[in-house]
N, C-alpha and C positions, 0 to 999 in steps of 0.2 A: 560591463565588464562578464555579466553571466551569460551563458548561451541555452538558448530558447532551440526545445527538440521537441518533436513527437514521439511516443513510444507504444508500441503495441499494449492492447491492454487486455488483461484477463480478469475481468469481473467480479468482484463482491467477493466472500465468504463462502463460497462453493468452487467447485472444481466445474470446469466445460471445457466439450470435447472443440477440437478443431477439425476445422471444415474445408483448411487451404484457400480461404476465399480475403474480404476487407474485413478488417479490426477494429477498432474504436480506438481512439489516441488520446492523449491526457497529459497535459502539461502542469507541473506545480508551481502556483504564482503564488507571489510574495506585494501584495498590494495597500500602500509598503512594508516594510519592513527596517526598524532601525536599531540597531546592535550599538551598544556600547561596549565598547572593550578598556578595562581597566590592564593596569601595567602588572604583570608579575611581580617577583621576589628580585630578580635578575634586573626585569625593565625599567626596576626603581633604580637599583645602583646608576644604571646612565642614564635617569632623567628621561625616562620615556613616558612623554605623556596620555592622557586616555584619548581613544578616538572613536568619533561617530561614523558609521558606514550605513547609509540609507540603500536600499534595494528596495526596485520597483519592476519587477522583472520576471520571468519563467527561468526554473532553474532543474539543471541535469547532473547529475552526481557520477561524472563519466568515467571514475576510476573502477566504481561498482559496476559501470551498466545497468544503472536502474534507477530509480527516484529514488528519493531521500526527501519527502517534504515534510520535513522538520523543521522548524525555524532557527534552532541552535545548531544542526550542522550546514544548512544555510548559510549563515553568520562567518561560522568558519572556515567556510570552500571559498566564502569573500573575499576576507581579509586577507588569505594566502594567496590567491588572486592578484590582490592590492599590492601586497609583500612580503615574496618569499619566506623574507625571515623575520613572520612575523610569530614562529613558535616559541622564541627565546625574550620577545620582551612581553605578552601578554597571557594571562591568567584566563585559560579558558575555559575553567570549572565556574567562572562567576561573570560568564555574561552576561550583561542585563538589557533582554529582548523585547521590544513594544513592536506588537503589529502581529499579522496572523499571515502563511502562507496556505493555500489553500488547494485543492485537485480541483483542476476546470478539465473534463470531457468533450468528445466532439461527440456531434450525430451520426455518425458513420454506424455500421453495424456493428455488435457490438458480438462477445462469444455467446452470450446467454443466448442471442437470436436464432443459432447456430442450433440450438438445441428445441428451442420453442417453434421458431418461423417468424421471420418478420413482419412486424406488428404487432405481434399478440398482447394484450394488454398489463403480461403480468409482468412486463418490460419493465413499463412507466414506476410498477412499487418497487423492481429493483435497483433502478436509477434513484428513486428518492431515498429508500433505505441508506442507500451508500453516502450521498449526498450530506442527507441529512442527520445520519446516525454515526456511519463507521468514519469519515474523515474528519469527525469532529473530537474523537476521541484518539490518547495518541496508541490506543491497542488497535484500536479499526487501523488508523492510517497505517501503521507497520503490518498489519494483517493485508492490506491492501499492497503498500511495498514486496511484502514477501512474492507474492503472484508474479509482479513484475517481473522479479529477480530470477525467479525457478519458472517461470513462462515455458520453457521450452523441455525442463523434467516432466512437467506436467502435460503438456500434447504430446508428446511422448510416449507416455504411457496408455491415453487417452487414444491414440491413432493403434496400438495393437490390440487393443481390448475393447471390442462393442458394448461387451455386456456390461465393462464399469464406466463405459460413457452413459447406457442405461440405467444406470444403479443413481448417477450422479444425476441425471434429469428430473428424474424421480426425487429426489433430495430437493430440488429446485422447486419444483410443483409445488412439495410441500412447506417448502417457504414461503412464497407468494400465497398461498391459502393466510399462512398469519399473517403477512403484510397484507391482505385486505381488511384483514377485520381492525389489525393495530400496524398502521404506517411506521410507529417508532420499534416494530418488534416486540423488545419487551420480555418478558419469562417465555412468555409462547416458543421464542426460537430456539430456548434450549428445552422445550419439551422431548420426550424419551423417543419417539419415533424420528425425528428429527436428530436428536445427536448419537443416535443408534446408527442411522445410515451415516453421518458424516464418520464416524469413527471407523466404522465397516471401511469408508472410501479412504481414511485415510489410512491406514492400517496395507491395504492394498499396495496403496501410493509405496508406501517405504519398503516394500517387498520387491516389486521392480526394479525401484531406483539402486542407482550407484553410487549415485553422487552424495557426499556425506556429508556438505550444506542443507541438501534440501531436505536429506533423513531429519537431520536437529531441528530444522525448522516444521517439520510435522511433529516429532515431537514434544515441541513446544503448544504446538495447536492441538494437539489430543489429548495433552496435561489443563491447557486454558480450558477445553470446552468438559471436560470432567468436572472442573470446578466454575463453571459456569461462568467462567471470567475471559471470553474472548476478545468483546469489545466494549 
């Protein structure tokens, strides 16, 4: 029932310039995921029974045109695909979820390689951080998803501002140096030099953008950076 797809990937918790060539792709896969739906108050009146839905596939949140690698959202999307009348039957605040959904990435050239060059050893550190840290926390996964959703806004900003692109590249180099010392990132990724560069970058993107949703996302990241709660 779920639809497999591949989506252009804007990688990691930095912003990377666009060079107009191939990008890495990703799938949000649940292997497997079991969702137990319990009847709502209305559902109980109509004697709706509990329902288990098993998902063992990859998912795309089509309405938003963006990845939603969140187990609860995947469960809700699947029950509506199976039963369009599910809204009145089940209690969506009390879904019992067993299993995990994770992002799976291709080996195609990624955005960071447009900055650092293909084969740069820093790419491996970035990918390890993405897989081992970012996608294992709710905030980290939301951060990855946000870059999919607002990719056009990010690429448009870099296309018209090479200095901003260079600023992002410099920030990325600093992140890689920290990851070389500690692949898990840790407090070093919130060091003043990286945080300062990131805040300047976010503020510049906010000034350039006319997309209110993108601006809202940038404000959230800006706030999380200041409180050291980005991932």
